C-alpha positions in Angstrom: 9.0 65.0 27.1 8.8 64.3 31.1 5.4 62.8 30.7 7.1 60.7 28.2 9.9 59.8 30.4 7.7 58.7 33.4 5.2 56.8 31.3 8.3 54.8 30.0 9.5 54.0 33.2 5.9 52.5 34.0 5.7 50.6 31.2 7.6 46.9 31.3 9.2 44.6 29.0 7.0 41.4 28.3 8.6 38.6 30.0 9.3 35.9 27.3 7.0 33.1 27.9 8.4 30.1 30.1 8.6 27.0 27.4 6.0 24.4 27.4 6.7 20.7 28.1 5.1 18.4 26.0 2.9 16.1 27.9 4.1 13.2 30.1 3.3 11.0 33.2 6.6 10.0 35.2 4.6 8.6 38.3 2.9 6.1 35.3 6.5 5.5 33.8 7.8 4.5 37.3 4.2 2.5 38.1 4.9 0.5 35.0 8.5 -0.3 35.1 8.5 -1.3 38.8 5.3 -3.6 37.9 8.0 -5.6 35.3 10.4 -5.9 37.8 7.7 -7.0 40.6 6.3 -9.9 37.7 8.1 -10.0 34.3 5.0 -10.9 32.9 3.9 -7.4 32.9 6.0 -6.4 29.7 4.1 -8.7 27.6 1.2 -6.9 28.5 2.7 -4.0 26.6 5.0 -5.1 24.4 2.7 -5.5 21.2 2.5 -1.3 21.6 4.6 0.1 23.6 8.7 0.8 22.4 11.2 2.8 24.6 11.1 5.7 22.0 7.4 6.1 23.7 8.9 7.1 27.5 9.4 10.9 28.7 12.4 10.7 30.4 15.9 9.0 29.1 16.4 6.6 31.9 13.3 5.4 32.0 13.7 4.8 28.1 17.0 2.9 28.6 15.5 0.8 31.8 12.8 -0.3 29.3 15.1 -1.3 26.9 17.5 -3.3 28.5 14.3 -5.0 30.7 12.7 -5.5 27.2 15.9 -7.6 25.9 16.5 -9.3 29.1 12.6 -11.0 28.9 12.8 -11.8 25.1 16.5 -13.7 26.2 14.2 -15.6 28.7 16.2 -13.7 31.9 15.0 -11.9 34.7 14.7 -8.3 34.6 15.4 -6.8 38.3 16.9 -4.2 40.2 20.1 -6.7 40.5 20.2 -7.9 36.6 19.6 -4.4 35.3 22.2 -2.6 38.1 25.1 -4.2 35.8 24.3 -2.7 32.2 24.0 0.8 33.7 26.9 3.2 35.0 26.8 2.6 38.6 27.7 6.6 39.1 24.1 7.8 37.8 22.9 10.6 39.8 18.5 11.3 39.4 17.7 14.1 40.9 20.1 13.4 43.7 19.5 9.7 43.9 22.0 6.9 42.5 21.1 4.6 40.4 20.5 1.4 43.0 18.7 3.3 45.1 16.3 4.5 41.8 15.8 0.9 40.8 15.0 0.1 44.1 12.7 2.4 44.6 10.8 1.6 41.1 10.3 -2.4 42.6 9.4 -0.8 46.2 6.5 1.5 45.2 5.2 -1.3 42.0 1.7 -1.5 42.7 0.0 -4.8 40.5 0.6 -5.7 36.8 -3.4 -5.8 36.4 -2.7 -2.3 35.6 0.3 -2.2 33.1 -1.7 -2.7 30.5 -3.2 0.4 31.4 0.2 2.3 32.2 1.3 1.5 29.2 -1.4 2.9 27.1 -1.4 6.2 29.3 2.7 6.6 28.0 1.5 5.6 24.8 -1.2 8.3 24.1 1.0 11.1 25.8 4.2 9.9 23.1 1.8 10.3 20.6 0.7 13.9 21.5 4.4 14.8 21.8 4.7 14.0 18.1 1.8 15.7 17.2 3.3 18.9 18.6 6.1 18.1 17.3 4.4 18.2 13.5 2.6 21.4 14.6 5.7 23.1 15.4 7.4 22.1 12.3 4.3 22.9 10.4 4.2 26.8 11.5 8.1 27.0 11.0 8.0 25.8 7.6 5.2 27.8 6.6 6.8 31.1 7.7 10.3 29.9 6.6 9.7 28.0 3.3 11.9 28.0 0.6 11.0 29.9 -2.5 10.4 27.1 -4.8 8.6 24.9 -2.6 4.8 24.8 -3.6 1.8 24.9 -0.6 0.4 21.8 -1.9 4.3 20.0 -1.0 3.8 21.7 2.6 0.6 20.1 2.8 1.3 16.9 1.6 4.5 16.8 3.9 2.7 17.2 6.8 0.0 14.6 5.9 2.5 12.0 5.1 4.4 13.0 9.0 0.7 12.8 10.4 -0.2 9.6 8.5 3.1 8.0 10.3 2.3 9.1 13.9 -1.2 7.2 12.9 0.7 4.2 11.9 3.5 4.1 14.4 4.9 0.9 14.5 4.7 0.4 10.6 6.4 2.9 8.9 9.1 5.2 9.2 10.7 2.6 12.2 14.2 3.8 11.1 17.2 1.1 11.6 16.3 -2.2 13.6 18.0 -5.2 13.7 18.7 -8.4 11.8 17.4 -10.7 13.7 14.2 -8.7 13.6 13.9 -9.0 9.3 15.0 -12.7 10.1 11.6 -13.1 12.2 9.1 -11.2 9.9 10.5 -13.6 7.1 9.8 -16.3 8.5 6.6 -15.2 9.3 5.7 -14.4 6.1 7.0 -18.1 4.8 4.7 -19.6 7.3 1.8 -17.6 6.2 2.5 -18.3 2.8 2.7 -22.3 3.3 -0.5 -21.9 5.2 -2.8 -19.9 2.4 -4.3 -21.4 -0.4 -2.6 -21.6 -2.9 1.2 -21.4 -1.0 1.2 -17.8 -2.0 3.4 -15.1 -0.2 1.6 -12.1 -2.1 -2.3 -11.2 -2.6 -3.6 -14.0 -5.2 -4.3 -12.2 -8.6 -6.9 -15.0 -9.5 -5.1 -16.0 -12.2 -3.4 -19.6 -11.5 -0.8 -19.4 -13.7 0.0 -15.5 -13.2 0.2 -16.6 -9.5 2.5 -19.3 -10.1 4.8 -17.4 -11.9 4.8 -14.1 -9.3 4.1 -16.0 -5.7 1.0 -13.2 -5.9 1.2 -9.4 -5.5 3.3 -8.4 -2.9 3.5 -6.0 -0.3 5.3 -2.7 -0.4 6.4 -3.4 -4.6 5.2 -1.6 -7.2 4.4 -3.2 -10.2 3.8 -2.2 -13.2 1.2 -3.3 -16.0 2.1 -2.1 -19.7 1.0 -2.7 -23.3 -0.5 -0.7 -26.3 -4.0 0.5 -26.7 -6.3 -2.4 -27.1 -4.3 -4.9 -25.7 -6.4 -4.9 -22.4 -4.6 -3.3 -19.9 -7.8 -2.0 -17.1 -9.5 -5.2 -18.4 -6.8 -6.9 -16.8 -6.2 -4.9 -14.2 -10.2 -4.6 -13.3 -10.4 -8.3 -13.1 -7.6 -8.4 -10.6 -8.7 -6.1 -8.3 -12.6 -7.5 -8.1 -10.9 -10.9 -7.7 -8.9 -9.9 -4.5 -11.6 -7.7 -3.2 -15.0 -10.0 -4.0 -12.7 -12.8 -2.2 -12.0 -10.4 1.0 -12.1 -12.5 4.5 -10.8 -10.6 7.2 -9.3 -12.3 10.8 -8.8 -10.0 14.0 -5.7 -10.0 15.6 -4.7 -10.7 19.1 -4.0 -6.7 19.5 -7.9 -6.6 17.7 -6.6 -5.0 14.8 -8.3 -6.3 11.6 -6.2 -8.0 8.4 -7.2 -9.6 5.6 -6.9 -13.3 6.1 -8.1 -14.0 2.4 -8.4 -11.4 -0.9 -7.6 -7.8 0.3 -9.3 -4.4 0.2 -8.8 -2.7 -2.9 -8.8 1.5 -3.9 -8.8 1.8 -7.8 -7.8 4.7 -9.1 -9.5 5.5 -12.5 -8.0 8.5 -14.7 -9.6 7.4 -17.6 -13.0 5.4 -17.0 -15.6 6.4 -14.7 -16.7 4.2 -11.9 -20.2 3.4 -13.9 -17.8 2.2 -16.7 -15.5 0.3 -14.5 -19.2 -1.5 -12.9 -20.4 -2.5 -16.3 -17.0 -4.3 -16.9 -17.4 -6.5 -13.9 -21.4 -7.1 -14.3 -20.4 -7.9 -17.9 -18.0 -10.3 -16.8 -20.0 -12.4 -13.9 -23.2 -12.6 -15.6 -21.9 -13.4 -18.9 -23.6 -10.6 -20.5 -21.4 -8.6 -23.4 -20.5 -5.2 -22.1 -21.3 -3.6 -25.2 -24.8 -4.9 -24.9 -25.3 -3.5 -21.6 -24.1 -0.2 -23.1 -26.6 -0.4 -25.8 -29.5 -1.4 -23.5 -30.5 -4.2 -25.7 -30.3 -7.0 -23.1 -33.5 -9.3 -22.7 -35.3 -9.5 -19.8 -34.0 -12.1 -17.9 -30.5 -10.6 -18.5 -31.7 -7.7 -16.9 -32.7 -10.1 -14.0 -29.1 -11.3 -13.8 -27.9 -8.3 -13.4 -29.9 -7.0 -10.7 -29.1 -10.3 -8.6 -25.5 -9.4 -9.9 -25.3 -6.2 -8.4 -27.2 -7.4 -5.3 -24.5 -9.9 -4.6 -21.4 -7.8 -5.5 -22.8 -4.5 -3.7 -20.5 -5.5 -0.5 -17.5 -5.9 -1.9 -14.5 -3.9 -0.7 -13.5 -2.3 -4.3 -13.2 1.4 -3.6 -12.9 3.6 -6.8 -12.0 6.9 -7.6 -12.7 8.5 -11.0 -11.9 11.7 -10.6 -9.7 13.1 -13.7 -5.9 15.5 -13.3 -5.1 14.2 -9.8 -1.5 15.3 -9.0 0.7 12.4 -7.6 0.8 14.3 -4.1 -3.3 14.4 -4.0 -3.1 10.7 -5.1 -0.4 10.0 -1.9 -3.2 12.0 0.3 -6.3 10.2 -0.8 -4.5 6.9 -0.2 -3.8 7.2 3.1 -7.3 8.8 3.7 -8.1 5.3 2.2 -6.0 3.0 4.7 -7.2 5.2 7.5 -10.2 5.2 7.3 -11.4 1.5 5.6 -8.2 -0.5 5.0 -6.1 -1.0 1.9 -4.4 -3.9 0.8 -4.0 -3.3 -3.1 -4.1 0.1 -4.8 -4.7 0.2 -8.6 -4.0 3.2 -10.7 -5.0 3.5 -14.2 -2.6 4.8 -15.5 0.3 6.5 -15.0 0.6 8.9 -17.8 -2.6 11.0 -16.7 -0.9 12.0 -13.2 0.6 15.1 -12.8 3.8 16.1 -10.9 3.8 18.9 -8.0 7.1 20.7 -8.6 7.2 23.8 -11.3 10.5 22.1 -12.3 9.3 18.8 -13.0 5.9 20.1 -14.9 8.0 21.7 -17.5 10.3 18.6 -18.6 8.1 14.9 -19.2 10.4 12.8 -18.4 11.5 14.6 -15.0 7.8 14.3 -14.3 7.0 10.6 -14.5 10.3 10.5 -12.5 8.8 12.1 -9.8 5.3 10.2 -10.2 7.2 6.3 -10.1 9.8 7.5 -7.1 7.0 8.7 -5.3 4.5 5.8 -5.7 7.5 3.2 -5.0 7.8 5.2 -1.8 3.9 5.7 -1.1 4.0 0.9 -1.5 6.6 1.1 1.2 5.0 3.7 3.5 1.5 2.0 3.1 3.1 -1.5 3.3 0.7 -2.8 0.3 1.4 -4.0 -3.6 0.7 -0.9 -5.9 -0.2 -1.8 -9.1 0.4 1.0 -12.1 -0.7 0.6 -15.8 1.2 2.7 -18.3 1.0 2.7 -21.7 4.0 1.9 -24.7 5.4 4.0 -26.9 4.4 3.9 -31.1 7.7 2.2 -31.6 5.9 -1.3 -31.4 4.1 -0.6 -34.0 7.5 -0.5 -36.1 8.5 -3.9 -35.2 7.7 -7.1 -37.0 7.8 -8.7 -33.8 5.5 -6.5 -31.7 5.8 -8.5 -28.2 6.8 -5.5 -25.9 10.5 -4.8 -24.4 11.7 -3.0 -21.4 12.8 0.0 -24.1 8.9 0.4 -25.5 7.7 1.8 -21.8 7.1 5.7 -22.3 9.6 7.8 -20.4 11.0 4.2 -19.6 13.9 4.8 -17.7 12.7 5.9 -14.2 9.1 3.5 -15.1 11.5 0.7 -15.3 14.1 1.4 -12.2 11.7 2.2 -9.5 9.2 -0.8 -10.7 9.4 -4.4 -8.8 7.9 -6.1 -11.4 7.3 -5.1 -14.9 4.3 -6.6 -16.6 3.6 -6.8 -20.4 0.0 -7.4 -21.9 -0.1 -8.6 -25.5 -2.6 -10.2 -27.6 -1.2 -11.2 -31.1 -4.8 -11.4 -32.3 -5.0 -7.8 -32.3 -2.7 -7.9 -35.1 -3.7 -10.9 -36.9 -7.5 -9.5 -37.2 -6.2 -6.1 -38.3 -4.5 -8.0 -41.0 -7.1 -9.7 -42.7 -7.3 -9.9 -46.1 -10.3 -9.8 -48.7 -12.2 -13.2 -48.3 -13.9 -14.0 -51.4 -13.3 -13.4 -54.8 -15.4 -14.6 -57.7 -17.8 -16.2 -54.7 -14.8 -18.1 -53.5 -12.9 -17.8 -50.6 -9.5 -16.5 -50.9 -6.3 -18.5 -50.3 -4.8 -16.0 -48.5 -7.8 -15.7 -46.7 -7.9 -19.4 -45.7 -4.4 -18.9 -44.4 -5.0 -15.8 -42.4 -8.0 -17.6 -40.7 -5.8 -20.5 -39.8 -3.7 -17.9 -38.1 -5.9 -16.3 -36.5 -7.5 -19.2 -35.0 -4.4 -20.1 -34.0 -4.2 -16.9 -31.7 -7.8 -16.1 -31.2 -8.5 -15.2 -27.5 -5.0 -16.1 -26.6 -3.3 -13.1 -24.5 0.2 -13.5 -23.2 1.2 -11.7 -20.0 5.0 -10.9 -20.4 6.8 -10.8 -17.0 9.9 -9.0 -17.9 11.3 -7.8 -14.6 11.2 -9.2 -11.3 13.3 -8.6 -8.4 12.1 -11.7 -6.3 11.9 -14.1 -9.0 12.3 -15.5 -12.4 11.2 -13.9 -15.8 9.2 -15.5 -18.4 5.6 -15.2 -20.2 2.5 -16.6 -19.0 -0.2 -17.0 -21.6 -4.1 -16.2 -20.3 -7.4 -17.0 -22.1 -9.4 -13.4 -23.3 -12.7 -13.4 -23.9 -13.4 -9.8 -25.5 -17.1 -9.6 -25.1 -16.9 -10.2 -21.3 -13.8 -8.2 -20.8 -12.5 -11.4 -18.8 -9.1 -12.4 -18.4 -8.8 -16.5 -16.9 -5.9 -18.9 -16.7 -5.5 -21.6 -19.4 -5.8 -24.5 -17.3 -8.0 -27.3 -16.9 -11.3 -27.1 -16.0 -10.9 -29.1 -12.0 -8.5 -26.2 -11.8 -10.7 -23.0 -12.4 -12.4 -21.2 -9.6 -16.2 -21.5 -9.9 -18.7 -19.2 -11.9 -21.8 -17.6 -10.6 -24.6 -19.2 -12.6 -26.8 -16.2 -13.2 -28.6 -17.7 -16.5 -32.5 -18.4 -16.3 
């Protein structure tokens, strides 16, 4: 017992580790603020990427924020002008406010290094954010609620990491109305300068673009229809047209953006990537897609396909044909896509083939679709791109005499209709008229019923309607398109001089 007591006295409890302070560089912050005081032009060398919350020291955040406000309003930011906006009795490590501001200006270096100082401050702020996310991930993994799945934790972590990677583009919190007004004017100016005067991405279908103004960033666009109406064909046409017209430009800060067209990600949960590619080749070469699938093509047609493939291979259209994706997996892949390649449009074919992530939603299909559409809308805002999501319609359409879809026909319609910014229905009356074809001949003569049917069918043959049933930013209405079934191609019903140029692959 004595030996134990002696040993115990020699042991000492370990001291708790001292808390680690996040990475920072006070000298860089002081040098940048001093450079701004000496020459306000230094501010414009960092204003594109640096914000007050990137500073480690609270007083430096306040000084930079006030300086930014003064300079943007055409006033001078200096120790003299700033001290009137800060509490005079402020004590900074034993130095008064006036003395500290004077020291910042006195110890300032040339503004040539301002951008380097700003970049250092920005990088250290990102590192502090990463540390916070890492700590939160560890704490959540240890103390996660019982009903939280591991996939949910991964999705939360990846979303937060993406927000850090896209700092300044998402999760800004509150912003002033003046900033929102400025962005609105910039959008209008860009639309005025863009071909077609569109504020969003051009679909390549002139009449549809006029009705919608293009596909708008952060919008969830639902494209719905009964089987056989051509939903996938229309979505593929739009996706390919946007990708094939992609032209990039580099902004002043070195960031690339689409000047025309865009980079497209296509989640095909029903069709394979090869089937989608076959449809696009058929559209471009005007070789029937069923002939391509059967291999029933002539040598010159095969040569045309090879030429088309060479011409189209650099098109920035990315296809993910994985089946059984959950909405969390889709969101994760979309974020990775934007981070690695850029992203201007996301297409999903189709909503009902996606899966929810929570146990509760998987037990109830309506709740599952609600989770999917809510997260798709959030993803559209997060990535700041339009999401074109296809959806099935319920069979109740078939029970009506007029089979044009309505909002109530959306399967699990409550959440889809509520979360969507735009709802489009594709409808082809020819599909139903063709199925009503009566007997053609009787006693070697065409029957009167078939003559009446033939007249009716010729009126609707090759005509498709896109019904804009809901649109937050514009009018509803119906747009007529031409549908060429053998090439799975939609085109505008317009005069020849309005139609886009087509590549000629004929021999």
